[in-house]
C-alpha positions in Angstrom: -10.2 55.0 -25.8 -9.4 51.6 -27.2 -9.5 48.6 -24.9 -7.4 45.5 -25.2 -7.0 42.3 -23.3 -3.8 41.6 -21.5 -1.9 38.4 -22.6 -2.7 36.6 -19.4 -6.5 37.2 -19.9 -6.2 36.0 -23.5 -4.4 32.9 -22.4 -7.0 32.2 -19.7 -9.8 32.6 -22.3 -8.1 30.2 -24.7 -7.7 27.7 -21.9 -11.4 27.9 -21.0 -12.5 27.5 -24.6 -10.1 24.5 -25.0 -11.3 22.9 -21.7 -15.0 23.3 -22.7 -14.3 21.8 -26.1 -12.5 18.9 -24.6 -15.3 18.2 -22.1 -17.8 18.2 -24.9 -15.6 15.7 -26.8 -15.2 13.5 -23.7 -19.0 13.6 -23.2 -19.5 12.2 -26.7 -16.9 9.5 -25.9 -18.8 8.6 -22.7 -22.0 8.4 -24.6 -20.4 6.1 -27.2 -19.0 3.7 -24.7 -22.1 4.0 -22.5 -24.2 2.8 -25.4 -21.9 -0.2 -25.9 -22.0 -1.0 -22.2 -25.8 -0.9 -22.3 -25.8 -3.3 -25.3 -23.4 -5.6 -23.5 -25.7 -5.6 -20.5 -28.7 -6.6 -22.5 -27.0 -9.4 -24.3 -25.4 -10.7 -21.1 -28.8 -10.7 -19.4 -30.2 -12.9 -22.2 -27.2 -15.3 -22.3 -25.5 -15.3 -18.9 -24.2 -18.9 -19.2 -22.7 -18.3 -22.7 -21.0 -15.1 -21.5 -19.5 -16.8 -18.5 -18.2 -19.7 -20.7 -16.7 -17.2 -23.2 -15.1 -15.1 -20.5 -13.2 -18.2 -19.3 -11.5 -18.2 -22.7 -9.8 -14.9 -21.9 -6.6 -14.6 -19.9 -7.3 -13.0 -16.6 -3.5 -12.6 -16.1 -3.3 -10.5 -19.3 -6.3 -8.4 -18.3 -5.1 -7.8 -14.8 -1.6 -6.9 -16.0 -3.0 -4.4 -18.5 -5.2 -2.9 -15.7 -2.1 -2.4 -13.5 -0.2 -0.9 -16.5 -2.9 1.7 -17.2 -3.4 2.6 -13.6 0.3 3.1 -13.3 0.1 5.3 -16.4 -2.5 7.5 -14.8 -0.1 8.1 -11.9 2.9 8.9 -14.2 0.8 11.4 -16.2 -0.3 13.1 -12.9 3.3 13.2 -11.7 4.4 14.7 -15.1 1.8 17.5 -14.8 2.7 18.1 -11.1 6.4 18.3 -12.0 5.9 21.0 -14.6 3.1 23.0 -13.1 4.0 22.9 -9.4 7.7 22.0 -9.3 8.7 23.7 -12.5 10.9 20.8 -13.4 10.8 20.4 -17.2 13.1 17.4 -17.4 11.2 15.5 -14.8 7.9 16.3 -16.6 9.3 15.0 -19.9 10.6 11.8 -18.3 7.1 11.0 -16.8 5.3 11.8 -20.0 7.6 9.5 -21.9 7.0 6.8 -19.2 3.3 7.2 -19.7 3.6 6.8 -23.4 5.8 3.7 -22.8 3.2 2.2 -20.5 0.6 2.8 -23.2 2.8 0.9 -25.6 3.1 -1.9 -23.1 -0.7 -2.1 -22.9 -0.9 -2.5 -26.6 1.8 -5.1 -26.8 0.1 -7.2 -24.1 -3.3 -6.8 -25.9 -1.7 -7.8 -29.2 -0.5 -11.1 -27.6 -4.0 -11.7 -26.3 -5.7 -11.0 -29.6 -3.1 -13.3 -31.4 -4.0 -16.2 -29.1 -7.7 -15.7 -29.8 -7.1 -15.7 -33.6 -5.0 -18.9 -33.2 -7.9 -20.6 -31.4 -10.5 -19.4 -33.9 -12.2 -17.1 -31.3 -12.8 -14.1 -33.5 -15.8 -12.8 -35.5 -16.2 -14.7 -38.8 -14.0 -17.7 -37.6 -15.4 -21.1 -38.5 -14.9 -22.5 -35.0 -16.7 -19.6 -33.4 -19.6 -19.9 -35.8 -20.3 -23.4 -34.3 -20.8 -22.1 -30.8 -23.9 -20.8 -29.1 -25.3 -17.4 -30.0 -24.4 -15.8 -26.7 -20.8 -17.1 -27.0 -20.5 -15.5 -30.5 -22.0 -12.3 -29.3 -19.5 -12.1 -26.4 -16.5 -12.2 -28.7 -18.1 -9.8 -31.1 -18.4 -7.3 -28.3 -15.0 -8.2 -26.9 -13.2 -7.3 -30.2 -15.3 -4.3 -30.9 -15.1 -2.7 -27.5 -11.5 -3.6 -26.7 -10.4 -2.7 -30.2 -12.1 0.7 -30.0 -10.4 1.2 -26.6 -7.0 0.3 -28.1 -7.6 2.9 -30.8 -8.2 5.5 -28.0 -4.9 4.3 -26.4 -3.1 5.0 -29.6 -4.7 8.5 -30.0 -3.8 9.2 -26.4 -0.1 8.2 -27.0 -0.1 10.5 -30.1 -1.5 13.4 -28.1 1.0 12.9 -25.2 3.8 12.7 -27.8 2.8 16.2 -29.0 2.5 17.4 -25.4 6.0 16.1 -24.7 7.4 17.9 -27.8 5.7 21.1 -26.7 7.2 20.8 -23.2 10.7 20.3 -24.6 10.2 23.3 -26.9 8.7 25.3 -24.0 5.5 25.9 -25.8 4.0 24.3 -22.7 5.3 26.0 -19.6 4.3 26.2 -15.9 2.2 29.3 -16.8 0.8 27.7 -20.0 -0.3 24.3 -18.9 -3.7 23.9 -20.6 -2.5 21.7 -23.4 -0.8 19.3 -21.0 -3.9 19.3 -18.7 -6.2 18.4 -21.6 -3.9 15.6 -22.7 -3.7 14.2 -19.2 -7.6 14.4 -18.9 -8.0 12.5 -22.2 -5.6 9.8 -20.9 -7.6 9.5 -17.7 -10.7 8.8 -19.8 -8.8 6.1 -21.6 -7.9 4.5 -18.2 -11.5 4.9 -16.8 -13.0 3.2 -19.8 -10.6 0.2 -19.3 -11.6 0.0 -15.6 -15.2 -0.7 -16.8 -14.1 -3.1 -19.6 -11.9 -5.2 -17.4 -14.6 -6.6 -15.1 -17.2 -6.9 -17.9 -15.0 -9.2 -19.9 -12.6 -10.8 -17.5 -14.3 -11.1 -14.2 -17.7 -12.6 -15.1 -18.8 -15.0 -12.4 
């Protein structure tokens, strides 16, 4: 007698495999940023005064605004997931997914204005003005552009992922009974938000 798995069992197994794969990927991302946070801590311990002075050159308003934007985006992606999985409201889910993507774009626009201001003032790696500053001051902006730039890249990737998820919801490839892709996309987006929650005080709230 031949045995076969039911479609629901196969879907569950696919979901488990996808979730395990995603968690392994997220672990690698945590290790990457964890190493950078450790490096930052070492340099800040050696040059606390320079790091404080360099931090004062950043816009706390922009940093706070972007924190609010990303925290709001975490809420909208949760509402999108709840709308489809629990409420079975496809249109509402699509609306909040698009809202999440729009908030991600808002974050990038605010960050681009902030970066532009730093370039205009010569506060970027390789700038002549920055080269005349103390070593700790230079290190701060090297870490700032590296870590926030890498985070911005993750925001872009997250927006692309959520765009695919939105398309799948519209085409009903993602449904209330097949929600794994959407859950994984939301989980990745939460990682992006959590990383920023660590970056924000490290760079903008140095006392």
